[in-house]
C-alpha positions in Angstrom: 28.0 -4.6 -22.2 30.0 -4.5 -19.0 33.1 -6.5 -18.4 35.3 -6.8 -15.4 38.4 -4.6 -15.9 40.2 -4.7 -12.6 40.1 -6.5 -9.3 42.0 -6.2 -6.0 41.5 -6.7 -2.3 41.6 -4.2 0.5 42.7 -6.8 3.0 40.1 -6.1 5.7 36.4 -6.5 6.4 34.1 -3.7 5.3 30.8 -2.6 6.9 27.8 -3.0 4.6 26.6 0.2 3.0 29.5 2.3 4.3 31.6 2.8 1.1 32.1 6.0 -0.9 34.5 7.4 -3.4 35.8 11.0 -3.6 38.5 13.3 -5.0 40.1 14.3 -1.7 42.9 16.1 -3.4 40.6 17.6 -6.1 42.0 15.4 -8.9 42.5 11.7 -8.1 39.6 9.4 -6.9 40.0 7.4 -3.8 37.8 4.8 -2.1 36.8 5.4 1.5 35.1 2.8 3.6 34.3 1.9 7.2 35.8 -1.2 8.6 34.2 -3.4 11.2 36.9 -2.3 13.7 35.6 1.3 13.9 38.2 2.8 11.5 38.0 4.5 8.1 40.1 3.0 5.3 41.1 5.3 2.4 42.5 3.5 -0.7 44.4 5.9 -3.0 45.8 4.1 -6.1 47.2 7.4 -7.4 49.1 8.3 -4.2 52.4 10.2 -4.1 55.6 8.1 -4.0 56.2 8.9 -0.4 52.6 8.3 0.8 51.1 4.9 1.5 48.4 3.5 -0.8 46.1 2.7 2.2 45.6 5.1 5.1 43.4 4.6 8.2 41.5 7.1 10.3 40.7 6.0 13.8 37.2 6.9 14.9 37.0 4.7 18.0 33.2 4.5 17.6 30.9 2.5 15.5 30.5 4.3 12.1 26.9 4.5 11.1 27.1 6.9 8.1 29.6 7.8 5.4 29.5 10.5 2.8 31.6 12.7 0.5 31.2 16.0 -1.2 32.3 19.6 -1.6 30.5 22.1 0.6 32.0 25.4 -0.6 32.3 24.9 -4.4 31.7 21.8 -6.5 34.9 22.5 -8.4 37.1 22.3 -5.3 38.3 19.2 -3.6 35.9 17.0 -1.7 35.7 16.2 2.0 34.9 13.1 3.9 31.9 13.1 6.4 31.7 10.4 9.1 28.6 9.9 11.2 28.2 7.9 14.4 25.2 7.6 16.8 26.3 10.7 18.7 28.2 13.1 16.3 29.2 14.1 12.8 32.7 14.7 11.7 33.8 16.7 8.6 37.3 15.6 7.6 39.9 16.9 5.1 41.7 13.7 4.1 44.4 15.5 2.1 45.4 17.9 4.9 44.6 15.4 7.7 42.5 17.9 9.6 39.0 18.3 10.9 36.6 20.7 9.2 34.1 20.5 12.0 32.9 18.2 14.7 29.2 18.5 15.5 27.3 16.7 18.2 24.1 15.0 16.8 21.9 13.7 19.6 19.5 11.9 17.3 22.4 10.0 15.6 23.4 9.6 12.0 22.0 6.6 10.1 22.7 7.8 6.6 23.7 11.0 4.8 23.9 12.7 1.4 25.8 15.9 0.2 24.3 18.3 -2.2 21.9 21.3 -2.7 18.3 21.2 -1.7 15.4 23.3 -3.1 16.1 26.9 -4.2 19.1 27.1 -1.9 22.0 26.1 -4.2 24.5 26.1 -1.4 25.6 22.5 -0.9 25.1 21.0 2.6 25.7 17.7 4.4 22.2 16.3 5.1 22.1 13.6 7.7 19.1 11.4 8.8 18.8 10.0 12.3 16.0 9.1 14.8 13.0 10.7 13.1 15.0 13.8 12.3 16.8 15.2 9.2 19.4 17.9 9.6 21.6 19.9 7.1 25.0 21.4 8.0 27.0 24.1 6.2 30.8 24.1 5.7 31.3 25.4 9.3 29.1 22.8 10.8 26.2 25.1 11.5 22.7 23.7 11.2 20.9 25.4 8.3 18.2 22.8 7.7 16.0 20.8 10.0 12.8 18.7 9.6 11.3 15.6 11.1 9.8 12.4 9.6 7.6 9.6 10.9 10.3 7.0 11.8 14.0 6.3 11.9 15.6 7.4 8.6 17.3 4.6 6.7 18.2 6.2 3.4 18.5 9.6 1.7 18.7 10.8 -1.9 18.4 14.0 -3.9 16.5 14.3 -7.2 14.0 16.5 -9.0 11.0 14.2 -8.4 8.4 17.0 -8.7 10.0 18.2 -11.9 10.2 21.8 -10.8 13.9 22.4 -11.6 15.1 22.0 -8.0 16.3 19.1 -5.9 13.8 17.3 -3.7 14.9 15.3 -0.7 13.8 11.6 -0.9 13.6 10.0 2.5 13.2 6.3 3.2 12.3 5.2 6.7 11.7 2.2 8.8 8.0 2.6 8.7 8.1 1.4 5.1 7.4 4.9 3.7 9.1 6.9 1.0 8.6 10.6 1.6 9.4 13.3 -0.9 10.2 16.6 0.8 9.8 20.0 -0.8 11.8 22.2 1.5 10.9 21.1 5.1 7.4 19.8 4.2 6.3 16.4 2.9 4.9 16.7 -0.6 4.4 13.1 -1.7 4.2 9.8 0.3 4.7 6.4 -1.2 4.6 3.0 0.6 7.0 0.1 1.1 10.4 1.7 0.8 13.5 1.5 3.0 16.5 1.9 0.8 16.9 3.9 -2.4 19.0 5.1 -5.3 17.9 7.6 -7.9 18.3 8.8 -11.5 16.8 12.2 -12.5 13.0 11.5 -12.5 13.4 7.9 -11.5 13.7 6.6 -7.9 14.7 3.1 -7.2 14.1 1.3 -4.0 14.8 -2.0 -2.3 13.2 -3.8 0.7 14.6 -6.2 3.3 12.4 -9.0 1.9 14.3 -8.9 -1.5 12.0 -6.6 -3.4 13.5 -4.1 -5.8 11.5 -1.6 -7.9 11.5 1.8 -9.7 9.3 4.8 -9.6 9.0 7.4 -12.4 8.1 10.5 -10.5 5.3 9.2 -8.3 4.2 6.3 -10.5 5.8 2.9 -10.0 7.1 1.3 -13.2 8.0 -2.2 -12.0 9.0 -4.3 -9.1 10.7 -7.7 -8.8 11.4 -10.0 -5.8 14.1 -12.5 -5.1 15.0 -14.7 -2.1 18.1 -12.6 -1.4 18.4 -9.2 0.4 19.2 -6.1 -1.6 22.3 -4.4 -0.2 23.3 -1.7 -2.8 21.6 0.3 -5.5 22.9 2.8 -8.0 22.3 4.0 -11.5 24.6 4.3 -14.5 24.2 4.6 -18.3 25.3 1.2 -19.5 24.9 1.4 -23.2 25.4 5.1 -23.8 21.8 5.8 -24.9 21.3 8.5 -22.4 19.1 6.3 -20.2 20.6 5.0 -17.0 20.3 1.4 -16.0 19.8 0.2 -12.4 22.7 -1.5 -10.7 21.8 -3.9 -7.9 24.0 -5.6 -5.3 22.7 -8.5 -3.3 23.5 -10.3 -0.1 24.4 -13.4 -2.1 27.3 -11.6 -3.8 25.4 -11.2 -7.1 25.8 -8.0 -9.1 23.0 -7.2 -11.6 22.4 -4.6 -14.2 18.6 -4.1 -14.8 16.7 -2.0 -17.3 15.2 1.1 -15.6 12.1 0.8 -17.7 11.0 -2.8 -17.2 13.4 -4.4 -14.7 14.8 -7.0 -17.2 18.3 -8.3 -16.3 20.9 -7.0 -18.8 24.0 -8.3 -17.2 25.0 -10.2 -14.0 28.2 -11.4 -12.2 28.9 -13.3 -9.1 31.3 -12.0 -6.4 32.7 -14.0 -3.5 30.6 -12.4 -0.7 27.9 -9.9 0.1 28.2 -6.6 -1.8 28.8 -3.8 0.6 28.3 -0.9 -1.9 28.3 0.1 -5.6 30.0 3.4 -6.5 30.7 5.2 -9.9 34.1 6.8 -10.6 36.9 7.1 -13.1 39.0 5.1 -10.8 41.7 4.2 -13.3 41.9 7.9 -14.6 41.6 6.8 -18.2 38.8 9.2 -19.1 35.9 6.7 -18.7 33.8 6.0 -15.6 33.7 2.6 -14.1 31.2 0.8 -11.9 33.1 -0.3 -8.7 31.7 -3.0 -6.5 33.0 -3.5 -3.0 32.2 -6.6 -0.9 32.2 -7.0 2.8 35.3 -9.2 2.5 37.2 -6.3 1.0 37.2 -7.4 -2.6 37.0 -4.5 -5.1 36.0 -5.2 -8.7 35.6 -2.7 -11.5 33.3 -2.9 -14.6 33.6 -0.9 -17.8 31.3 -0.8 -20.8 34.3 -0.4 -23.2 36.3 -3.5 -24.1 38.9 -4.9 -26.5 38.3 -6.7 -29.8 38.8 -10.1 -28.2 36.4 -9.4 -25.4 33.8 -7.9 -27.8 34.1 -11.0 -30.1 33.7 -13.4 -27.1 30.7 -11.5 -25.8 29.2 -11.3 -29.4 29.6 -15.1 -29.8 28.0 -15.7 -26.4 25.1 -13.4 -27.3 24.7 -15.2 -30.7 24.6 -18.6 -29.0 22.1 -17.3 -26.5 19.9 -15.9 -29.3 20.1 -19.2 -31.2 19.1 -21.2 -28.1 16.3 -18.8 -27.4 15.0 -19.2 -31.0 15.1 -23.0 -30.7 13.3 -22.8 -27.4 10.6 -20.6 -28.8 10.2 -22.8 -31.9 9.8 -25.8 -29.7 7.3 -24.0 -27.5 5.4 -22.9 -30.6 5.1 -26.5 -31.8 3.9 -27.7 -28.4 1.3 -25.0 -28.2 0.0 -25.8 -31.8 -0.2 -29.4 -30.8 -2.0 -28.6 -27.6 -4.4 -26.4 -29.6 -5.1 -29.2 -32.0 -5.7 -31.6 -29.1 -8.1 -29.2 -27.4 -10.1 -28.8 -30.7 -10.3 -32.6 -31.0 -11.4 -32.9 -27.4 -14.2 -30.3 -27.9 -15.4 -32.1 -31.1 -15.3 -35.4 -29.3 -17.2 -34.0 -26.3 -19.9 -32.7 -28.6 -20.3 -35.8 -30.6 -20.0 -38.6 -28.0 -23.1 -39.7 -26.3 -23.6 -41.7 -23.2 -22.0 -45.1 -23.4 -21.7 -48.1 -21.1 -18.5 -49.9 -20.0 -19.0 -53.0 -17.9 -22.5 -51.9 -17.1 -21.3 -48.5 -15.8 -22.5 -45.4 -17.8 -19.7 -43.2 -19.2 -21.1 -39.7 -19.7 -19.7 -36.5 -21.2 -16.4 -37.8 -22.5 -14.2 -34.8 -23.7 -12.0 -36.9 -25.9 -11.7 -40.5 -27.1 -8.7 -42.3 -25.7 -8.7 -45.0 -28.3 -9.7 -45.3 -31.9 -10.4 -48.6 -33.6 -8.3 -49.3 -36.7 -9.7 -52.3 -38.4 -10.7 -55.2 -36.2 -7.4 -56.2 -34.7 -5.7 -52.9 -33.9 -6.2 -50.0 -31.4 -4.7 -46.5 -31.5 -3.8 -45.1 -28.1 -3.3 -41.5 -27.1 -0.8 -40.6 -24.5 -2.2 -38.8 -21.5 -0.5 -35.5 -20.5 -0.1 -35.1 -16.8 0.0 -31.3 -17.0 -3.3 -29.7 -16.1 -5.0 -27.2 -18.4 -2.4 -27.6 -21.2 -4.2 -30.1 -23.5 -2.9 -33.5 -24.6 -0.1 -34.6 -26.8 -0.7 -37.5 -29.2 1.3 -40.7 -29.1 0.0 -43.4 -31.4 0.7 -47.1 -31.4 -1.1 -50.4 -32.1 -2.4 -53.1 -29.8 -3.1 -56.5 -31.2 -6.2 -58.3 -29.9 -5.3 -61.5 -28.2 -7.7 -64.4 -28.1 -11.4 -63.9 -27.8 -11.7 -62.9 -24.2 -14.6 -60.6 -23.2 -12.3 -57.7 -22.3 -8.8 -56.3 -22.8 -6.6 -54.4 -20.3 -3.3 -52.6 -20.9 -1.5 -50.0 -18.8 -0.4 -46.8 -20.4 3.0 -45.2 -19.7 1.7 -43.5 -16.6 0.3 -46.6 -15.0 -3.4 -45.9 -15.7 -5.5 -48.8 -17.1 -7.1 -48.4 -20.5 -10.2 -50.7 -20.6 -12.1 -51.9 -23.7 -15.1 -54.2 -23.8 -15.8 -56.6 -26.7 -19.4 -56.8 -27.9 -21.1 -60.1 -28.8 -20.5 -59.4 -32.4 -16.8 -58.9 -31.9 -16.6 -55.1 -32.1 -15.3 -52.8 -29.4 -17.1 -49.9 -27.7 -15.5 -46.8 -26.4 -12.6 -46.9 -24.0 -12.3 -45.8 -20.4 -9.2 -44.8 -18.5 -8.8 -45.9 -14.9 -6.2 -44.1 -12.7 -4.0 -46.1 -10.4 -6.3 -45.2 -7.5 -9.3 -46.7 -9.3 -10.9 -43.5 -10.6 -12.1 -43.5 -14.2 -11.3 -40.7 -16.7 -14.9 -39.5 -16.6 -14.4 -39.0 -12.8 -11.2 -36.9 -13.2 -12.4 -34.4 -15.8 -14.3 -31.3 -14.6 -17.4 -30.0 -16.3 -16.8 -27.6 -19.2 -19.0 -25.0 -17.5 -17.1 -25.2 -14.2 -16.5 -21.8 -12.5 -14.8 -20.2 -9.5 -16.3 -17.2 -7.7 -14.5 -15.0 -5.2 -15.9 -12.6 -2.7 -14.5 -10.3 0.1 -16.5 -9.9 3.3 -15.9 -9.0 6.9 -16.0 -11.5 9.8 -17.0 -9.3 12.7 -16.7 -12.1 15.2 -13.1 -12.8 14.5 -12.4 -9.2 13.5 -10.8 -10.1 10.2 -11.5 -9.7 6.5 -12.2 -12.9 4.6 -11.7 -13.8 1.0 -14.1 -16.7 0.1 -13.5 -18.9 -2.9 -16.4 -21.1 -4.1 -16.5 -23.5 -7.0 -19.4 -24.9 -8.9 -20.8 -28.3 -7.8 -18.6 -31.2 -8.5 -15.5 -29.1 -8.8 -13.1 -29.4 -5.8 -10.3 -27.0 -4.7 -6.9 -28.5 -4.2 -4.8 -25.4 -3.7 -5.3 -21.6 -3.6 -2.5 -19.0 -3.9 -3.2 -15.3 -3.3 -0.8 -12.5 -4.1 -1.5 -9.1 -2.5 1.1 -6.4 -2.1 1.0 -4.7 1.4 -1.8 -7.1 2.4 0.1 -10.2 3.5 3.3 -10.3 5.6 5.2 -12.2 2.9 3.1 -10.5 0.1 1.5 -13.9 -0.8 -0.3 -16.8 0.9 -1.0 -20.4 -0.2 -3.8 -22.6 1.1 -3.8 -26.4 0.8 -7.1 -27.9 2.0 -6.5 -31.2 3.9 -9.4 -32.7 1.8 -10.8 -31.6 -1.5 -13.5 -29.0 -0.9 -15.8 -26.7 -2.8 -15.3 -23.7 -0.5 -12.2 -22.1 1.0 -11.7 -19.0 3.1 -8.5 -17.0 3.2 -8.2 -14.8 6.2 -6.8 -11.3 5.5 -5.5 -9.3 8.4 -3.8 -6.2 7.0 -1.7 -4.2 9.4 -2.5 -0.9 7.7 -5.1 0.8 5.5 -3.9 -0.1 2.0 -5.6 -0.7 -1.3 -4.2 -3.5 -3.5 -4.9 -5.8 -6.3 -5.4 -9.4 -5.3 -4.2 -12.0 -7.8 -5.9 -15.3 -7.1 -5.0 -18.7 -8.6 -7.2 -21.6 -7.8 -6.2 -25.2 -8.7 -9.2 -27.4 -9.0 -10.2 -30.8 -10.1 -12.7 -33.5 -9.4 -12.8 -35.4 -6.2 -10.8 -38.3 -7.7 -8.3 -36.2 -9.7 -4.7 -37.3 -9.1 -2.6 -35.3 -11.6 -5.1 -33.7 -13.9 -6.0 -30.3 -12.6 -7.2 -26.9 -13.9 -6.1 -23.4 -12.9 -8.5 -20.6 -12.6 -7.0 -17.1 -12.3 -8.9 -14.1 -10.9 -7.9 -10.5 -10.1 -9.9 -8.3 -7.8 -9.5 -5.1 -5.8 -9.0 -5.0 -2.1 -10.7 -1.9 -0.6 -8.4 0.4 1.3 -10.7 0.8 4.3 -12.0 -2.8 4.3 -11.6 -2.9 8.1 -14.3 -0.4 8.6 -17.8 -1.9 8.7 -21.2 -0.1 8.8 -22.5 -0.1 12.3 -25.8 -1.6 11.2 -24.0 -4.9 10.6 -22.4 -4.9 14.0 -24.8 -6.0 16.7 -24.9 -4.8 20.3 -22.3 -2.1 19.9 -22.8 1.3 21.6 -21.9 4.2 19.3 -20.2 7.3 20.9 -19.9 10.2 18.5 -16.2 11.1 18.1 -15.1 14.6 19.3 -12.6 15.1 16.5 -13.7 16.2 13.0 -12.8 17.5 9.6 -15.1 19.8 7.7 -14.5 20.8 4.1 -16.6 22.1 1.2 -16.6 20.0 -1.9 -18.2 21.4 -5.1 -19.2 18.0 -6.4 -22.3 15.8 -6.4 -23.0 13.5 -3.5 -23.0 10.6 -6.1 -19.3 11.0 -6.6 -18.6 10.8 -2.9 -20.8 7.7 -2.7 -18.8 6.1 -5.5 -15.7 6.7 -3.5 -17.3 5.1 -0.4 -18.4 2.0 -2.4 -14.9 1.6 -3.9 -13.0 1.9 -0.6 -15.3 0.3 1.9 -17.0 -3.1 2.1 -20.4 -1.5 1.4 -22.8 -1.1 -1.5 -24.4 2.3 -0.8 -27.3 3.4 -3.1 -26.2 6.3 -5.3 -29.5 8.2 -5.0 -29.4 8.9 -1.3 -27.6 11.4 0.9 -24.5 10.4 2.7 -25.0 9.8 6.4 -23.1 6.7 7.4 -21.3 5.5 10.5 -18.5 2.9 10.4 -16.6 0.9 13.0 -13.1 -0.4 12.7 -13.8 -3.9 14.1 -10.1 -4.4 14.7 -9.2 -1.2 16.7 -12.7 0.0 17.7 -12.3 3.4 16.1 -15.7 5.1 15.3 -16.0 7.0 12.0 -19.0 9.0 10.7 -19.4 10.6 7.3 -22.0 13.2 6.3 -22.6 15.2 3.2 -25.1 18.0 3.0 -25.3 21.1 0.8 -21.7 20.6 -0.4 -20.3 20.3 3.2 -18.5 17.1 3.8 -18.0 16.2 7.5 -15.8 13.4 8.7 -15.8 12.6 12.4 -13.2 10.4 14.1 -10.7 10.6 17.0 -7.9 9.2 14.9 -6.2 12.0 13.0 -4.1 9.7 10.9 -7.2 7.9 9.6 -8.9 11.2 8.9 -5.8 12.4 6.9 -5.6 9.2 4.9 -9.3 9.3 4.0 -9.2 13.0 3.0 -6.1 12.5 0.9 -7.7 9.4 -0.8 -10.9 11.3 -1.4 -9.0 14.2 -3.0 -7.1 11.8 -5.3 -10.4 10.2 -6.3 -12.0 13.6 -7.1 -8.7 14.8 -8.6 -8.5 17.8 -6.3 -5.1 19.4 -5.8 -6.2 21.7 -3.0 -9.0 21.5 -0.5 -9.7 24.0 2.3 -10.7 22.3 5.5 -11.3 22.9 9.2 -10.1 20.4 11.7 -10.4 19.9 15.4 -8.9 16.9 17.3 -8.8 17.6 21.0 -7.6 14.2 22.0 -4.6 14.4 19.7 -3.7 17.8 21.2 -3.9 16.3 24.7 -1.7 13.4 23.6 0.8 15.8 22.0 1.0 17.9 25.1 1.6 14.8 27.3 4.3 13.7 25.0 6.0 17.1 25.0 5.8 17.1 28.8 7.5 13.7 29.0 10.2 14.9 26.7 10.8 17.9 29.0 11.0 15.7 32.1 13.4 13.2 30.5 15.6 16.0 29.2 15.8 17.6 32.6 16.7 14.3 34.2 19.3 13.8 31.6 20.9 17.1 32.4 21.0 16.3 36.1 22.6 12.9 35.5 25.2 14.6 33.2 26.1 17.1 36.0 26.3 14.3 38.6 28.6 12.2 36.4 30.8 15.2 35.7 31.3 15.8 39.4 32.1 12.2 40.0 34.6 12.3 37.1 36.4 15.2 38.7 36.5 13.3 42.1 38.0 10.3 40.3 40.9 12.4 39.0 41.6 13.6 42.6 41.5 10.1 44.0 43.8 8.7 41.3 46.4 11.5 42.0 46.2 11.0 45.8 46.5 7.2 45.5 49.6 7.5 43.3 51.1 10.0 45.7 50.5 7.6 48.6 52.1 4.8 46.6 55.2 6.9 45.8 55.5 7.8 49.5 55.0 4.1 50.5 51.9 4.9 52.5 50.3 1.6 51.7 47.2 1.9 54.0 46.4 5.3 52.6 46.9 4.0 49.0 44.5 1.1 49.7 41.9 3.5 51.2 42.0 5.7 48.1 41.8 2.8 45.7 38.8 1.4 47.6 37.1 4.8 47.4 38.0 4.8 43.7 36.5 1.4 43.1 33.3 2.4 45.0 33.0 5.6 43.0 33.5 3.6 39.8 30.6 1.3 40.6 28.5 4.3 41.3 29.4 5.8 37.9 28.5 2.6 36.1 25.1 2.6 37.8 24.6 6.3 36.9 25.6 5.5 33.3 23.0 2.7 33.1 20.4 5.2 34.4 21.5 7.7 31.8 21.3 5.1 29.0 17.8 4.2 30.0 16.8 7.8 30.3 18.2 8.5 26.8 16.4 5.6 25.2 13.1 6.8 26.9 13.8 10.3 25.7 14.3 9.0 22.1 11.0 7.1 22.2 9.2 10.2 23.4 10.7 12.3 20.7 9.8 9.7 18.1 6.2 9.7 19.4 6.1 13.5 19.2 7.5 13.5 15.7 5.0 10.9 14.6 2.1 13.0 16.0 3.4 16.1 14.2 3.9 14.1 10.9 0.4 12.6 10.8 -1.4 13.6 7.6 
């Protein structure tokens, strides 16, 4: 178990995510972090007597990436790499010299140092605006590739289990891409920050979700209300399996099991955690987990501990175990009691026939609320307000008072328990009336009640609808639906204004994604106040649910797409039809040939599918949709390779237009740069002449030169604004070009 072993403060604010640790002299570990003032702070607790413990490196720009590593040999000292939105700096902290200074037009958002693929030479890999670049010790670019959006995280690991490092890239388009060399090998969804451990990849999302993949299969995911700010992995208990270390925006530090996500240890720090690093920071032969907060607090954790600490933790664990056992024992007794009550209710419902209370028939009672004991006493059962969990007995006696025709008494919840005395002095069965006047028979649903769910397309509103229908007499009070990648907040809850037997949940996915919908429906009768039942349902949401057969869309002119994909599949057409039925809102007969046309009723994209003599033809003008469908079909048929022929003329035209715009913006950028350079030289001349005039006391000439200087400065500010707008437009065009190239 971890325990806090040291704590100190850096005395300055730290930028989130920009913290690393390295052996800059080849022996002693030091913490390097970026401050909010555009400087790099290096904390060296093992410094020489004449050197300061804290040193600063002035960057004079906003630091956007920070890394550490050895580029020449892993046994030599490590170097510090600092990235900004315009350049990359390699810095030797010990010698206080630059290794290289490289201009990076696409900026540096994140970086990692290590070897990639079969090339065992370590490199500094940086991710920027849709680009990934690798630099050698001399600052020369030796690796370059592109991705679909701005890179937000990088990691190295053998995900494909081939003995070489793969590059794991998280980007702002919620995708996790695994690169084998310069090509994407695997794509997974919903990722934008990651850590890694051998064949495990952990990820965190801005909405508070954290999870772990083993290879390409996700093991687990969990969600909190706080934002994940740091992830790392470390072997907590020495069993050879790393645990996941999580830092949160609330200042909470957690250690979770890599296998199931259970929390093994947690601690609270004073502010948002900026980063988590692993190092033998105290040089005692054991690695510590070091947490750094944005306020500059540094706290170290170690799994080794003294006898007193071990005894205290063992006592704490023992108390926790004892409390857990007591809690489970109590829960067991409650469940046994609930089971007994349910069995009694079923027996009572089967045996009790229709009876009358005050002339009103009481039908289908599930349990008997009162039981006559002799002539003068009545046993009452306490009503449990929790729906669907049975009832807990609570007996007592009620003396009959006088010889009135009826008796009334309120139970502990305020409901009336009514009894009627027959002419011979005996009592019939009881009824319970809620505070709103509804009797117990009116608040219990039928034993055969059911809830049915169905997904269909609403072509008028251009949405997919999940309908929930109950059996007659059963009313919906609340519906909650959880669907990953389907809803913006992953879940939605519907509260009907009035009890109803039918509810529609509008589903408007932003992308083609398959998911499991977990539906919980809270139902009761029309008069139910606090007695409800929960029906749970799980169903699959088709990946291409937004595509509807054109036969169901009226008055729509179909124009055959010019783009197509043709491939030969050595499989029966029935297998293809099974894939179609599983991924589209259609029930196609399995004994017919495939010749279907679909329309995306949200975007208007036309899609046709044909299968004849083993030749599968997919026609659409959207190359991304075609790639998604071919990949999904290959996964369904378990095909690792599929030869195909493609032709997308509209995409080629769009790519050419994008490249032309990039060329135009780049040419304009060059002209603006040259013009600004000429103006800068003229500024130097004017400053010198103005100072000469001042020294010679030629005040009119000095004023004239300074007026010219002010006018030129205003022109430069205007030219700089033009250059900024041009640069942003150029980045947008480059991003669009990269996205076209990266489309599957």
